[in-house]
C-alpha positions in Angstrom: 0.1 0.0 0.1 2.8 2.3 0.5 3.9 2.2 -3.0 1.5 4.9 -4.1 2.6 8.5 -3.5 -0.7 9.3 -1.7 -0.5 6.5 0.7 3.3 7.4 1.5 2.3 11.1 2.1 -0.4 10.0 4.4 1.8 7.6 6.4 4.6 10.2 6.7 2.1 13.0 7.6 0.8 10.7 10.3 4.3 9.9 11.5 5.0 13.5 11.9 1.7 14.4 13.6 2.5 11.8 16.2 5.9 12.9 16.7 4.7 16.6 17.0 2.1 15.5 19.4 4.5 13.7 21.7 7.0 16.5 21.3 9.7 13.9 21.0 12.9 15.4 19.5 14.4 11.9 18.6 11.3 10.6 17.0 11.0 14.0 15.1 14.6 13.7 13.9 14.0 10.2 12.8 10.9 10.9 11.0 12.4 14.0 9.3 15.3 11.7 8.3 13.0 9.0 6.8 11.1 11.7 4.8 14.3 12.7 3.1 15.9 9.3 2.6 13.3 6.8 2.3 12.4 7.2 -1.3 14.6 5.9 -4.3 12.7 7.7 -7.1 12.6 11.2 -8.0 8.8 11.1 -7.6 9.3 9.7 -4.1 11.6 12.5 -3.2 9.1 15.0 -4.6 6.4 13.3 -2.3 8.6 13.7 0.7 9.6 17.2 -0.1 5.9 18.3 -0.4 5.2 16.7 3.2 8.4 18.2 4.7 7.4 21.7 3.3 4.2 21.3 5.0 5.9 20.3 8.3 8.3 23.3 7.9 5.4 25.8 7.4 3.7 24.5 10.6 6.8 24.5 12.4 7.5 28.3 11.5 3.8 29.0 12.3 4.1 27.5 15.7 7.5 29.2 16.4 9.0 25.9 17.0 12.6 26.3 16.1 13.7 22.7 16.8 11.1 21.3 14.3 11.9 24.0 11.9 15.6 22.9 12.0 14.8 19.3 11.7 12.4 19.9 8.6 15.0 22.2 7.0 17.7 19.4 7.4 15.4 17.0 5.8 14.7 19.6 2.9 18.3 19.9 2.4 18.6 16.2 2.0 15.8 16.2 -0.5 17.6 18.8 -2.5 20.7 16.8 -2.4 18.9 13.8 -3.7 17.4 15.8 -6.5 21.0 17.2 -7.6 20.1 20.7 -6.5 23.4 21.2 -4.7 23.2 25.0 -4.3 19.7 24.7 -2.8 20.9 21.9 -0.6 23.9 23.9 0.6 21.7 27.0 1.6 19.3 24.7 3.5 21.9 22.9 5.3 23.7 26.0 6.2 20.3 27.5 7.5 20.0 24.0 9.5 23.6 24.4 11.0 22.8 28.0 12.2 19.6 26.7 13.7 21.4 23.7 15.4 24.1 26.0 16.8 21.4 28.5 18.1 19.4 25.6 19.8 22.7 24.0 21.2 21.6 20.9 19.5 24.9 18.9 19.0 23.1 15.8 17.3 21.5 18.1 14.6 24.7 20.2 14.1 26.7 16.8 13.8 24.2 15.6 11.1 24.4 19.0 9.3 28.1 19.1 9.2 28.2 15.6 7.6 25.7 16.6 5.1 27.6 19.8 4.3 30.8 17.7 4.0 29.3 15.8 1.1 28.5 18.9 -0.8 32.1 20.2 -0.1 33.4 16.9 -1.3 31.3 17.0 -4.4 32.5 20.4 -5.2 36.2 19.3 -4.4 36.5 21.8 -1.5 38.2 19.3 0.5 39.5 21.4 3.4 35.9 22.7 3.9 34.8 19.0 4.0 37.5 18.0 6.4 36.7 20.9 8.8 33.2 20.0 8.9 33.8 16.2 9.4 36.4 17.1 12.3 33.7 19.2 14.0 31.1 16.4 13.4 33.4 13.8 14.8 34.1 15.9 17.8 30.4 16.4 18.4 29.9 12.5 18.1 32.6 11.8 20.5 31.3 14.3 23.0 27.8 12.7 22.9 29.2 9.2 23.0 27.6 8.3 19.7 30.1 5.7 18.4 28.1 5.1 15.1 28.1 8.7 14.1 31.7 9.0 15.1 32.6 5.9 12.9 30.6 7.4 10.0 32.4 10.8 10.5 35.8 9.1 10.4 34.9 6.9 7.5 34.2 10.0 5.5 37.1 12.1 7.1 39.5 9.1 5.9 38.1 9.4 2.3 38.6 13.2 2.4 42.1 13.0 3.9 43.0 10.4 1.3 41.9 12.6 -1.5 44.0 15.5 0.1 47.1 13.3 -0.1 47.3 12.6 3.7 47.5 8.9 3.6 48.7 8.3 7.2 46.0 10.6 8.6 43.4 8.8 6.3 44.6 5.3 7.5 44.3 6.4 11.2 40.7 7.6 10.7 39.7 4.6 8.7 41.4 2.1 11.4 39.4 3.9 14.3 36.3 3.8 12.1 36.6 -0.1 11.9 37.3 -0.5 15.5 34.2 1.6 16.4 32.1 -0.2 13.9 33.2 -3.5 15.6 32.2 -2.2 19.0 28.9 -0.9 17.7 28.1 -4.6 16.1 29.3 -6.3 19.2 27.1 -4.1 21.5 24.2 -4.9 19.1 24.8 -8.5 19.3 24.7 -8.4 23.2 21.4 -6.7 23.4 
């Protein structure tokens, strides 16, 4: 049933309504991310974008900056998925400013990783590395090993492209250690 755009929109809208009602920041974050990333087709991304734009309008109307930030990040991800790199950059920079104003380390970390992808695509490797270093520090600060591993993986790729092989290998080895640790903890639970 979720194959039809209207069913997808209805399911996503209901998920967001529940998340807003519960005022659960973690759930809101997951729903916003799912909105932007769960569709493989351009038609699906357009469906997600329509829902997210509605969510953003409601968040702005309600004066809810956290919801606004999450929806803005999701729109940035949609723009990236559609190849609208300049639009994605502007939306993700707006997300970063909101995350910093809200002192939301998790959202800031995700925004910086997303921005780094744009910088990598533009071959702006220093900017990509700076964002990934900051994202990695935020992940370490919060104890999020999965996010740290992801940041280190991307940072290893960027450092390799910059010709910094030893630094790249360090980040990639640490990424593997973290991934093994996360996998081990998942098996225990």
